[in-house]
C-alpha positions in Angstrom: 0.0 0.0 -0.1 2.8 2.4 0.9 4.3 1.7 -2.5 1.0 2.6 -4.2 0.8 5.9 -2.4 4.4 6.8 -3.4 3.4 6.1 -7.0 0.3 8.1 -6.9 1.7 11.2 -5.2 3.7 12.4 -8.2 0.6 11.8 -10.5 -1.6 13.8 -8.1 0.9 16.7 -8.1 1.3 16.6 -11.8 -2.5 16.6 -12.3 -3.0 19.5 -9.8 -0.2 21.5 -11.5 -1.9 21.0 -14.9 -5.3 22.3 -13.8 -6.4 25.2 -15.9 -7.1 28.5 -14.1 -10.5 30.0 -14.3 -10.5 32.9 -16.7 -10.7 36.2 -14.8 -14.1 37.7 -14.8 -14.3 41.1 -16.8 -14.5 44.1 -14.6 -18.1 45.3 -14.3 -18.9 48.2 -16.4 -19.0 51.5 -14.7 -22.3 53.5 -14.8 -22.5 56.8 -16.5 -22.9 58.4 -13.0 -19.7 56.7 -11.7 -17.6 57.9 -14.7 -18.9 61.3 -14.3 -18.6 61.6 -10.6 -15.3 59.8 -10.2 -13.4 60.7 -13.4 -15.0 63.6 -15.3 -16.0 65.9 -12.4 -13.0 65.1 -10.2 -10.5 65.9 -12.9 -12.2 68.9 -14.4 -12.6 70.4 -10.9 -8.8 69.9 -10.4 -8.0 71.3 -13.8 -10.0 74.5 -12.9 -8.4 74.7 -9.4 -4.9 74.7 -11.1 -5.7 77.1 -13.8 -7.6 79.4 -11.5 -4.5 79.9 -9.5 -2.8 81.3 -12.6 -5.3 83.8 -13.7 -3.8 87.2 -14.4 -5.0 90.7 -14.3 -6.5 90.5 -17.8 -8.6 87.5 -16.6 -6.8 85.1 -18.8 -4.2 82.4 -18.1 -0.9 84.3 -17.1 2.0 82.3 -18.4 4.2 84.1 -15.7 2.1 82.3 -13.1 2.5 78.9 -14.7 5.2 76.4 -13.8 6.3 73.2 -15.5 4.5 71.4 -12.9 1.2 73.2 -13.4 1.4 72.7 -17.1 2.0 69.0 -16.5 -1.0 68.9 -14.0 -3.3 70.6 -16.4 -2.3 68.2 -19.2 -2.7 65.1 -17.0 -6.2 66.3 -15.8 -7.4 67.3 -19.3 -6.1 63.9 -20.5 -8.0 62.1 -17.6 -11.3 63.9 -18.7 -10.7 63.1 -22.3 -10.3 59.4 -21.5 -13.4 59.4 -19.3 -15.4 61.2 -22.0 -14.3 58.5 -24.6 -15.4 55.9 -22.1 -18.8 57.4 -21.9 -19.0 57.6 -25.6 -18.5 53.8 -25.9 -20.7 52.7 -23.0 -22.9 49.9 -24.3 -25.4 49.7 -22.8 -25.6 53.1 -21.3 -26.5 52.6 -17.6 -27.0 55.9 -15.8 -26.9 54.6 -12.3 -26.7 51.2 -10.6 -29.7 50.0 -8.6 -30.1 51.6 -5.3 -27.8 54.6 -6.0 -29.0 58.1 -6.2 -27.6 60.5 -8.8 -26.5 64.0 -8.0 -29.4 66.5 -7.5 -31.9 63.7 -7.1 -34.4 64.6 -4.5 -33.8 68.4 -4.7 -36.3 70.8 -6.5 -35.6 70.6 -10.2 -33.5 67.5 -9.8 -34.2 64.4 -11.8 -34.1 60.7 -10.7 -31.7 58.3 -12.3 -34.7 56.6 -14.0 -35.8 59.9 -15.6 -32.2 60.6 -16.8 -32.0 56.9 -18.1 -35.2 57.5 -20.1 -33.7 60.6 -21.8 -30.5 58.8 -22.6 -32.4 55.8 -23.9 -34.4 58.0 -26.2 -31.4 59.7 -27.7 -28.1 57.8 -27.0 -26.4 59.1 -30.2 -26.5 62.8 -28.8 -24.9 61.6 -25.7 -22.1 59.9 -27.6 -21.7 63.1 -29.7 -21.5 65.3 -26.7 -19.1 62.9 -25.0 -17.0 63.0 -28.1 -17.0 66.8 -28.2 -15.8 66.8 -24.6 -13.1 64.4 -25.5 -11.9 66.7 -28.4 -12.2 69.8 -26.3 -10.0 68.4 -23.4 -7.7 66.7 -25.9 -7.0 70.2 -27.2 -6.5 71.6 -23.7 -3.9 68.8 -23.1 -2.2 69.6 -26.4 -1.9 73.3 -25.6 -0.7 72.4 -22.0 2.1 70.3 -23.5 3.1 73.3 -25.7 2.9 75.8 -22.7 0.5 77.9 -24.9 -1.3 80.1 -22.4 -3.0 82.2 -25.2 -4.6 79.1 -26.8 -5.4 77.2 -23.7 -7.1 80.0 -21.6 -10.2 80.3 -23.9 -10.5 76.5 -24.0 -10.4 76.3 -20.2 -13.0 79.1 -20.0 -15.2 77.2 -22.5 -14.9 73.9 -20.8 -18.0 74.6 -18.5 -20.2 75.3 -21.5 -19.1 72.0 -23.2 -20.1 70.2 -20.0 -23.2 72.2 -19.6 -24.4 71.2 -23.2 -24.7 67.5 -22.0 -26.2 68.5 -18.6 -28.9 70.5 -20.3 -29.8 67.7 -22.6 -29.9 64.9 -20.0 -29.5 66.1 -16.4 -31.8 69.0 -16.2 -33.4 69.4 -19.6 -36.2 71.6 -18.0 -33.8 74.5 -17.7 -32.4 74.3 -21.3 -34.7 77.0 -22.7 -33.8 79.3 -19.8 -30.0 78.7 -20.2 -30.2 79.2 -23.9 -32.0 82.5 -23.5 -29.4 83.7 -21.1 -26.5 82.6 -23.4 -28.1 84.4 -26.3 -28.7 87.6 -24.2 -24.9 87.6 -23.5 -24.0 87.6 -27.3 
């Protein structure tokens, strides 16, 4: 019997070493809300914080207040927003929020629920993808001008970033305010 155990031991070890590993489960797709909250908003806010510290007397980005570190930080934050926007543009399916999670502004006057935003996005996902791609192009340009340390070109793009974001928010997040915002925008021209 002892001899049989000794003969079987290498076979068992060999068989256990040949066992195929289970393939890794793909990571769960992030929701639209998670990408916006954790990637777009976070990085855009940091980009604005960095650039706001370098606003000059003429209300533009003052190159004298910029350092190599600040340029690199703006480039990194813009690139992060660009990548998140591309992630949104390729969501399939588009899931606004995971079950049991509230979106920003839900429950406040004028705020919409995740289900309401989901219905708007389901009705017109092509526009969402177009707006996400527009954000990706815009922040890609910001990153490009940050690499070139081009304050004259990047300043207006940083100023316009809020409007690029707002275009999507007005379409899906608070569409009831779209007419009012567009009227205010047109009055300012």
